[in-house]
Rosetta silent file (secondary structure, phi, psi, omega in degrees, C-alpha in Angstrom):
SEQUENCE: XXXXXXXXXXXXXXXXXXXXXXXXXXXXXXXXXXXXXXXXXXXXXXXXXXXXXXXXXXXXXXXXXXXXXXXXXXXXXXXXXXXXXXXXXXXXXXXXXXXXXXXXXXXXXXXXXXXXXXXXXXXXXXXXXXXXXXXXXXXXXXXXXXXXXXXXXXXXXXXXXXXXXXXXXXXXXXXXXXXXXXXXXXXXXXXXXXXXXXXXXXXXXXXXXXXXXXXXXX
SCORE:     score description
SCORE:     0.000 S_00000001
   1 L     0.000  128.069 -173.652   -0.980   21.649   12.172 S_00000001
   2 L   -79.083  146.899 -174.291    2.505   20.318   11.294 S_00000001
   3 L   -82.601  135.753 -176.626    2.855   18.043    8.370 S_00000001
   4 L   -77.005  159.458  176.817    3.908   14.521    9.507 S_00000001
   5 L   -76.089  159.300  178.582    7.003   12.726    8.168 S_00000001
   6 L   -81.171  137.146 -173.702    6.856   10.039    5.489 S_00000001
   7 L  -100.221  131.246  162.997    7.111    6.616    7.173 S_00000001
   8 L    57.456   51.617  175.408    9.310    3.749    5.846 S_00000001
   9 L  -103.778  113.157 -179.439   10.200    4.882    2.370 S_00000001
  10 L  -112.814  155.448  177.816   12.846    2.622    0.958 S_00000001
  11 L  -138.687  120.755  179.329   14.407    2.356   -2.469 S_00000001
  12 L  -108.045  148.453  169.871   16.105   -0.795   -3.503 S_00000001
  13 L   -66.223  146.969  177.442   18.120   -1.547   -6.656 S_00000001
  14 L   -83.344  -16.010 -177.287   16.359   -3.618   -9.338 S_00000001
  15 L   -75.917  111.351 -173.596   19.655   -5.467  -10.064 S_00000001
  16 L   -66.467  -25.485 -178.705   19.066   -8.828   -8.446 S_00000001
  17 L   -84.168   -5.090 -172.140   22.883   -9.586   -8.432 S_00000001
  18 L   -75.986  127.161  177.376   23.792   -6.530   -6.503 S_00000001
  19 L  -112.776   15.370 -175.834   25.012   -7.237   -2.892 S_00000001
  20 L   -64.541  -24.337 -175.589   26.012   -3.623   -2.048 S_00000001
  21 L  -103.941    2.183 -175.218   22.905   -3.421    0.240 S_00000001
  22 L    81.703   15.448  178.061   23.266   -6.927    1.578 S_00000001
  23 L   -81.090  130.333  177.864   20.560   -8.174   -0.744 S_00000001
  24 L   -59.379  162.814  176.730   20.929  -11.802   -1.647 S_00000001
  25 L   -82.408  168.253  175.505   21.545  -12.815   -5.226 S_00000001
  26 H   -53.518  -47.867 -177.891   18.876  -14.527   -7.345 S_00000001
  27 H   -57.350  -44.117 -178.426   20.755  -17.829   -6.855 S_00000001
  28 H   -63.998  -44.459 -178.200   20.719  -17.465   -3.045 S_00000001
  29 H   -61.322  -41.196 -178.730   16.947  -16.632   -3.092 S_00000001
  30 H   -69.226  -36.918  176.096   16.187  -19.818   -5.235 S_00000001
  31 H   -63.525  -36.878  179.513   18.292  -21.942   -2.833 S_00000001
  32 H   -61.530  -42.967  178.709   16.171  -20.603    0.061 S_00000001
  33 H   -67.250  -39.611  172.135   12.931  -21.754   -1.690 S_00000001
  34 H   -54.303  -44.213  177.290   14.445  -25.225   -2.149 S_00000001
  35 H   -58.315  -41.514 -179.613   15.212  -25.316    1.522 S_00000001
  36 H   -67.023  -47.038  177.582   11.596  -24.387    2.288 S_00000001
  37 H   -50.887  -48.031 -179.366   10.366  -27.029   -0.063 S_00000001
  38 H   -68.689  -24.512  176.562   12.488  -29.710    1.676 S_00000001
  39 H   -76.871  -27.937  172.600   11.235  -28.429    5.063 S_00000001
  40 H   -71.391  -17.769  178.234    7.603  -29.038    4.037 S_00000001
  41 L   112.012    1.657 -175.471    8.586  -32.630    3.426 S_00000001
  42 L   -99.439  177.973 -179.881    8.769  -32.591   -0.421 S_00000001
  43 L  -113.331  111.011 -170.787   11.471  -33.062   -2.890 S_00000001
  44 L   -63.993  -16.593 -177.805   12.652  -29.914   -4.756 S_00000001
  45 L   -96.017   -0.217  173.296   14.176  -32.053   -7.552 S_00000001
  46 L   -75.686  159.260 -166.950   11.035  -33.843   -8.695 S_00000001
  47 L   -47.268  -45.433 -174.500    9.455  -32.945  -11.913 S_00000001
  48 L   -74.829  -13.193 -172.731    6.650  -30.719  -10.568 S_00000001
  49 L  -115.042   -3.167 -164.221    8.883  -28.771   -8.305 S_00000001
  50 L   -68.030  -34.948  173.793   12.204  -28.502  -10.195 S_00000001
  51 L   -85.086   -9.981 -173.684   11.291  -25.016  -11.601 S_00000001
  52 H   -54.321  -49.678 -171.990    9.312  -23.808   -8.564 S_00000001
  53 H   -56.390  -46.402  176.692   12.248  -21.792   -6.966 S_00000001
  54 H   -61.133  -35.949  175.180   12.674  -19.797  -10.094 S_00000001
  55 H   -65.582  -43.144 -176.505    8.860  -19.123  -10.390 S_00000001
  56 H   -59.839  -51.792 -179.638    8.790  -18.121   -6.752 S_00000001
  57 H   -62.773  -39.177  176.324   11.586  -15.697   -7.037 S_00000001
  58 H   -65.485  -38.941  179.693   10.146  -14.194  -10.194 S_00000001
  59 H   -64.615  -34.991  176.309    6.774  -13.861   -8.556 S_00000001
  60 H   -60.908  -41.563  175.060    8.470  -12.101   -5.594 S_00000001
  61 H   -53.646  -31.608  179.245    9.789   -9.539   -7.981 S_00000001
  62 H   -76.150  -52.473 -177.012    6.243   -8.713   -8.855 S_00000001
  63 H   -58.673  -34.080 -171.096    4.834   -8.905   -5.342 S_00000001
  64 L  -115.171   24.371 -177.443    7.426   -6.655   -3.804 S_00000001
  65 H   -56.676  -20.331 -175.778    8.110   -4.331   -6.743 S_00000001
  66 H   -61.609  -31.187  177.256    7.243   -1.288   -4.412 S_00000001
  67 H   -57.390  -25.884 -174.071   10.659   -1.443   -2.854 S_00000001
  68 H   -85.347  -11.757 -175.387   12.187   -0.330   -6.163 S_00000001
  69 L  -115.131  148.268  177.777   10.032    2.875   -6.458 S_00000001
  70 L   -99.591  113.896  179.624   10.157    6.191   -4.702 S_00000001
  71 H   -57.346  -28.771  175.235    6.644    7.380   -3.808 S_00000001
  72 H   -60.780  -41.302 -176.613    7.728   11.081   -3.832 S_00000001
  73 H   -65.998  -34.488 -179.887    8.629   10.807   -7.442 S_00000001
  74 H   -61.762  -34.919 -173.258    5.134    9.529   -8.442 S_00000001
  75 L   -96.984    9.696 -170.011    3.648   12.752   -6.962 S_00000001
  76 L   -82.104  -24.554  175.399    6.285   14.975   -8.386 S_00000001
  77 L   -94.373  122.088 -179.446    4.352   16.201  -11.433 S_00000001
  78 L  -135.261  171.642 -173.848    1.430   18.421  -10.539 S_00000001
  79 E  -129.003  134.938 -177.923   -0.962   20.777  -12.399 S_00000001
  80 L  -110.092  -11.617  178.607   -1.969   24.361  -11.294 S_00000001
  81 L   -82.642   79.186 -172.019   -4.388   25.073  -14.119 S_00000001
  82 L  -123.313   16.038  176.696   -7.500   23.931  -12.336 S_00000001
  83 L    48.424   40.019  176.177   -9.680   27.169  -12.744 S_00000001
  84 L    78.938    6.419  178.073   -9.928   27.569   -8.999 S_00000001
  85 L   -51.749  128.120 -175.851  -11.277   24.121   -8.193 S_00000001
  86 L  -145.905   22.766  175.717  -11.001   23.658   -4.466 S_00000001
  87 L   -95.292 -179.752 -173.350  -13.449   20.836   -3.561 S_00000001
  88 E   -65.777  136.566  168.401  -12.761   17.291   -2.542 S_00000001
  89 E  -118.395  122.001 -171.060  -10.934   15.009   -5.183 S_00000001
  90 E  -129.851  133.337  169.743  -11.503   11.332   -4.428 S_00000001
  91 E  -115.361  116.304 -175.022  -10.385    8.204   -6.121 S_00000001
  92 E  -111.321  156.637  170.536  -12.449    5.280   -4.703 S_00000001
  93 E    76.756   29.170 -177.659  -12.244    1.556   -5.078 S_00000001
  94 E   -74.311  101.000 -175.081   -8.528    1.238   -5.640 S_00000001
  95 E   -74.761  138.067  178.472   -8.029   -2.564   -5.487 S_00000001
  96 E  -143.267  155.454  176.491   -4.616   -3.739   -4.178 S_00000001
  97 E  -121.146  120.112  177.709   -2.777   -6.842   -3.356 S_00000001
  98 E  -122.183 -168.030  178.738   -0.220   -6.759   -0.516 S_00000001
  99 E  -141.637  130.863  177.615    1.481   -9.260    1.759 S_00000001
 100 E   -68.402  125.448 -171.098    1.428   -9.434    5.474 S_00000001
 101 L   -76.439    1.336  176.944    4.866   -8.872    6.984 S_00000001
 102 L   -97.035  -34.945 -178.504    4.166  -11.319    9.868 S_00000001
 103 L  -120.567  -18.941 -178.945    3.176  -14.358    7.836 S_00000001
 104 L    69.479   34.781  174.603    3.986  -13.335    4.241 S_00000001
 105 L  -112.696  158.937 -171.776    0.466  -14.272    3.026 S_00000001
 106 E   -65.593  143.647  161.844   -1.729  -12.082    0.900 S_00000001
 107 E  -110.241  117.389 -174.317   -3.761   -8.951    1.983 S_00000001
 108 E  -119.934  116.630 -173.067   -6.347   -8.182   -0.579 S_00000001
 109 E  -157.284 -163.191 -172.425   -8.380   -5.055   -0.337 S_00000001
 110 E  -136.328  129.203  173.335   -9.672   -1.662   -1.553 S_00000001
 111 E  -107.040  144.118  174.103   -8.327    1.870   -0.921 S_00000001
 112 E  -122.641  125.792 -166.976  -10.141    5.076   -1.037 S_00000001
 113 E  -124.912  124.902  179.533   -7.993    8.207   -1.326 S_00000001
 114 E  -140.842  156.365  174.664   -9.098   11.861   -1.262 S_00000001
 115 E  -153.912  160.836  177.454   -7.520   15.258   -0.837 S_00000001
 116 E  -107.916  116.982 -168.872   -8.568   19.000   -0.811 S_00000001
 117 L   -80.925  151.965  177.306   -6.282   20.626   -3.285 S_00000001
 118 L  -124.566   83.417  175.587   -4.362   23.921   -2.474 S_00000001
 119 L    86.894  -31.065 -170.851   -3.536   25.516   -5.863 S_00000001
 120 L  -136.971  151.595  174.498   -2.293   22.309   -7.529 S_00000001
 121 E  -128.441  173.632  179.035   -3.481   18.843   -8.278 S_00000001
 122 L  -124.361  151.612  170.797   -1.986   15.604   -9.374 S_00000001
 123 L   -51.058  128.899 -177.541   -3.067   13.077  -12.140 S_00000001
 124 H   -52.896  -36.676  176.271   -5.640   10.692  -10.739 S_00000001
 125 H   -61.574  -23.035  178.520   -3.592    7.642  -11.847 S_00000001
 126 H   -66.878  -30.340  178.833   -0.863    8.838   -9.465 S_00000001
 127 H   -67.493  -41.855  170.739   -3.143    8.194   -6.633 S_00000001
 128 H   -57.788  -48.062 -176.477   -3.555    4.566   -7.652 S_00000001
 129 H   -68.096  -26.307  175.517    0.084    4.221   -8.113 S_00000001
 130 H   -66.305  -41.817  177.304    0.874    5.587   -4.759 S_00000001
 131 H   -64.613  -40.246 -178.202   -1.324    2.913   -3.113 S_00000001
 132 H   -61.305  -39.881  179.916    0.274    0.258   -5.392 S_00000001
 133 H   -57.219  -47.348 -178.884    3.864    1.273   -4.291 S_00000001
 134 H   -74.328  -26.652  177.494    3.194    0.881   -0.667 S_00000001
 135 H   -71.588  -34.329 -177.970    1.077   -2.304   -1.205 S_00000001
 136 L   -81.119   51.051  175.868    3.894   -4.051   -3.103 S_00000001
 137 L  -146.759  160.368  166.598    5.903   -4.303    0.142 S_00000001
 138 E   -63.019  135.092 -169.112    5.652   -6.413    3.225 S_00000001
 139 E  -144.285  163.033  153.318    3.017   -4.592    5.119 S_00000001
 140 L  -123.074  146.918 -169.176    0.557   -4.189    7.931 S_00000001
 141 H   -61.972  -38.177 -175.209   -2.661   -2.429    6.996 S_00000001
 142 H   -63.887  -50.456 -178.673   -2.298    0.243    9.735 S_00000001
 143 H   -59.307  -40.394 -178.997    1.171    1.185    8.493 S_00000001
 144 H   -67.839  -28.907 -177.398    0.181    1.253    4.867 S_00000001
 145 H   -72.216  -44.906  176.538   -2.723    3.510    5.593 S_00000001
 146 H   -58.400  -45.589 -176.658   -0.427    5.979    7.260 S_00000001
 147 H   -62.986  -45.810 -177.359    2.240    5.829    4.557 S_00000001
 148 H   -64.420  -51.271 -176.516   -0.256    6.614    1.703 S_00000001
 149 H   -62.876  -43.616 -178.743   -1.847    9.455    3.621 S_00000001
 150 H   -68.673  -42.328  177.846    1.294   11.098    5.010 S_00000001
 151 H   -58.487  -51.541 -179.728    3.138   10.937    1.593 S_00000001
 152 H   -57.318  -43.676 -173.864    0.272   12.579   -0.249 S_00000001
 153 H   -74.675  -33.331 -176.907   -0.026   15.263    2.404 S_00000001
 154 H   -71.281  -47.128 -170.827    3.701   15.950    2.697 S_00000001
 155 H   -72.884  -54.778 -175.239    4.447   16.016   -1.102 S_00000001
 156 H   -73.242  -28.672 -172.756    1.272   17.652   -2.471 S_00000001
 157 L    54.167   55.402 -177.677    0.633   19.998    0.494 S_00000001
 158 L   -86.775 -177.285  177.331   -3.010   20.023    0.116 S_00000001
 159 L   -77.971  -19.310 -177.504   -5.551   21.434    2.703 S_00000001
 160 E  -170.330  157.176  178.242   -6.477   17.922    3.743 S_00000001
 161 E  -141.749  142.233  175.944   -5.989   14.223    2.994 S_00000001
 162 E  -136.864  133.813 -175.505   -8.279   11.245    3.766 S_00000001
 163 E  -137.516  123.609  171.883   -7.410    7.628    3.326 S_00000001
 164 E  -128.677  129.536  175.837   -9.621    4.470    4.162 S_00000001
 165 E  -123.705  128.601 -177.805   -8.521    1.079    3.501 S_00000001
 166 E  -118.185  132.063 -171.804  -10.625   -2.060    3.728 S_00000001
 167 E  -152.724  153.089  174.342   -8.924   -5.414    3.358 S_00000001
 168 E  -107.532  138.031 -176.937   -9.192   -9.227    3.987 S_00000001
 169 E  -112.515  119.780 -178.117   -6.103  -10.800    5.605 S_00000001
 170 H   -73.687  -14.113  176.899   -5.263  -14.403    4.706 S_00000001
 171 H   -64.305  -16.687 -177.375   -3.234  -14.678    7.893 S_00000001
 172 H  -125.427   -3.081  175.314   -6.494  -14.944    9.720 S_00000001
 173 H  -103.888  -27.534 -178.522   -8.870  -16.520    6.948 S_00000001
 174 L  -113.358    2.013  176.175   -6.586  -19.452    5.804 S_00000001
 175 L  -151.800 -174.629  175.056   -4.663  -20.058    9.130 S_00000001
 176 L    57.488 -119.884 -179.359   -4.898  -19.139   12.778 S_00000001
 177 L   -70.088  -21.295  179.353   -8.449  -18.295   13.751 S_00000001
 178 L    54.488   59.098 -179.148   -9.771  -19.199   10.322 S_00000001
 179 L  -116.180   86.777  177.361  -12.444  -16.533    9.971 S_00000001
 180 L   -70.716  150.602 -175.777  -13.328  -15.990    6.348 S_00000001
 181 L    84.734    8.894  179.695  -15.419  -13.052    5.262 S_00000001
 182 L   -97.673  136.537  177.254  -13.933  -10.640    7.804 S_00000001
 183 L  -123.618  148.518 -179.939  -12.606   -7.276    6.662 S_00000001
 184 E  -106.855  136.641  174.363  -10.390   -4.885    8.524 S_00000001
 185 E  -120.999  127.994  177.005  -10.973   -1.098    8.026 S_00000001
 186 E  -127.110  153.254  177.270   -8.426    1.551    8.800 S_00000001
 187 E  -141.521  160.135 -179.398   -8.456    5.282    8.212 S_00000001
 188 E  -147.860  118.968 -178.142   -6.143    8.258    8.286 S_00000001
 189 E  -120.215  122.875 -179.172   -7.530   11.841    8.317 S_00000001
 190 E  -124.950  157.368  176.589   -5.294   14.871    8.015 S_00000001
 191 E    66.397 -131.045 -175.356   -5.776   18.613    7.754 S_00000001
 192 H   -70.089  -31.909  178.889   -9.377   19.680    7.118 S_00000001
 193 H   -65.060  -25.116  174.181  -10.558   16.033    7.026 S_00000001
 194 H   -84.758  -44.805 -165.360   -9.479   15.719   10.644 S_00000001
 195 H   -86.516  -27.463 -172.591  -10.540   19.175   11.830 S_00000001
 196 L  -115.398  116.822 -175.391  -13.814   19.762    9.959 S_00000001
 197 H   -67.200  -28.594 -174.944  -16.644   17.201   10.525 S_00000001
 198 H   -70.348  -49.498  175.732  -18.607   18.354    7.352 S_00000001
 199 H   -48.157  -52.761  179.532  -15.510   17.758    5.184 S_00000001
 200 H   -64.030  -39.407  179.139  -14.989   14.390    6.627 S_00000001
 201 H   -66.980  -33.097  177.992  -18.590   13.429    6.355 S_00000001
 202 H   -67.802  -32.991 -179.857  -18.620   14.384    2.604 S_00000001
 203 H   -69.651  -39.225  179.552  -15.711   12.015    2.120 S_00000001
 204 H   -68.258  -34.745  170.125  -17.404    9.208    3.910 S_00000001
 205 H   -58.393  -40.754 -179.665  -20.535    9.837    1.855 S_00000001
 206 H   -64.590  -38.204 -179.861  -18.489    9.550   -1.376 S_00000001
 207 L   -93.641    5.492  175.231  -17.202    6.108   -0.353 S_00000001
 208 L    76.530   33.948  177.227  -20.594    4.885    1.019 S_00000001
 209 L  -124.036  152.990  173.102  -19.679    4.909    4.634 S_00000001
 210 L   -84.534  109.445 -177.543  -21.050    6.455    7.800 S_00000001
 211 L   -90.762  -23.820 -175.451  -18.403    8.749    9.060 S_00000001
 212 L    56.490 -154.759  179.990  -20.219   10.431   11.996 S_00000001
 213 L   -97.138    3.384  175.466  -18.333   13.153   13.766 S_00000001
 214 L  -132.266 -177.773 -179.245  -15.240   11.197   14.277 S_00000001
 215 L  -121.229  156.489 -175.599  -12.872    8.932   12.270 S_00000001
 216 L  -102.053  163.666  173.835  -12.100    5.319   12.590 S_00000001
 217 L    80.949 -142.030 -174.852   -8.821    3.426   12.562 S_00000001
 218 L   -78.446    0.000    0.000   -5.398    5.022   13.097 S_00000001
């Protein structure tokens, strides 16, 4: 089975004043926020809103920090002294906060990531960081699921990778159809997790889900 390419890996400069890539300056971003405030019908110069543009831009730096990081570098340091360990390695319950690329409202959920090592492993914190890098971008859940799985599979080259993401989307809970309490579940199975039902079932057992003989999601 050929290894899939990594999807949508971007690296942006952290210098907010750089326009080499066409990125607006901080001042331009703050002006855009003031425009949106006026569009809502409020006055950006009143006391409660005067510093809001600065706060919004600063919060965006945090919300979308994933654009400034290379996910491949996160997985670059691996360890081979594992005493022959070759069973499933899983990190479950990785909470993340992302933003819908269609409405720019929060996606809040949990990721479960597992792989079958082939001679080398990566520090477990790196799995959480991998999820975080892709979450801190404008996203749709299906794409994020593929990005996490494919990056881990391509860089670490394990015998298999499994990713399941469960999330609530405020684009449908606070607007539109207004359906709170609804969670979306997506999955990506590669290598032995796709080809071997027992391995896949072991992963679903670890995360407390019924995997059956097939996989859900993308």
